[in-house]
Every structure is written in structure tokens, then in C-alpha cells.
N, C-alpha and C positions, 0 to 999 in steps of 0.2 A: 974345804968344808963341803960336804955333800949338799946338793940342791934337791929339794922335794919336787914332786910333780906339780903341786899347787904353785910353788915359786916359779918354776919354769913356765907354766901356763900364764901366770900373771905377767911375766916379762914378755912373752910372745904376744899376748893381748895388747900390751902397751905398744909394742913395735908395729902391730897391725893397724893401729890408730882407728879403731872402730870398724874395720873390715871383718867379714865373717871368717872365723877360723876354719870352718868346714869348707867354705867355697874357695879359700885361698890355699890352704895347706893340705887338705885331704884330697887325694887323687883317687880316681876310680879306674879299675881294670876294665877291659872289654866285657868281662863277665859280670860287672857291677860290684865287685868286691872293693871296699874302701881300703886305701893304703894311707895310714896315718904317718905324720912326720916323725913321731917318736913312739917307741914301744917300750913298755915297762913290763912288770910281771902280769898285769892285766891290761888288755887293750883299752885305749881311751874311747875308741869308736866301736860300738857293737857290730859284730860280723853278721851278715845275713845267714839264714838257714841254708844248708847245702842243697844243691839241686837234686831232684830225684834221678835215679839211674834211668838211662834211656831204655826204651822197649827194645827187645830183640828184633832183628829184621829177618825177612824171608825173601828168597828169590822166587818170583813167579813168572812163568813163561806160558804163552798161549801157543798151542799147536793146532793146526787145522787137520781134521781127519784123525787118523790113528797113527801117530808117529812110531817109528821103530826105535829100538835102543840106540842105534848109531846116530840118528837125528838128535835125540835127547842128549847124548854124550857130546856131540858137536856144540850144542848150545851151551852146555855147562863149561 
């Protein structure tokens, strides 16, 4: 006989004996993404919004005086 999510959660809550479901069974990745103990078609724990894309980076070098092309090529 299939078990519903509500039946599963009631059984888990009984086994936890008053302990917090989120504190005991939901783990966090280093990025702060929650990992639930059970996934169905819809996650039981809402996922955070994705992080924005990082800004592009640049390489900046300081040269004293007027460097020639060979000096700049060496630095790169």
C-alpha cells in the first residue's frame, strides 16, 4: 500500500519525539542549499534563490615609465 507524504511525515515526527525536523534531518551544503531527507515531486523545503552570476574579472598591471611591448608580453 502506498504511503502519502503526510503519513510519512507523521511517522517521522513521532520518531523524532519533539525534536525539530529541520534541525535534525535537513542538512545544508556549504553554499547554504538545504538537502531534505526525502524528495517527492515537489520539495518539502523551499530552495533559496540562485546566486547572481559573478562579475567578470580583469588583469591590471602597473608599469613604471613607458614599458615596451616585450615587457608587457613578459608580464602576461
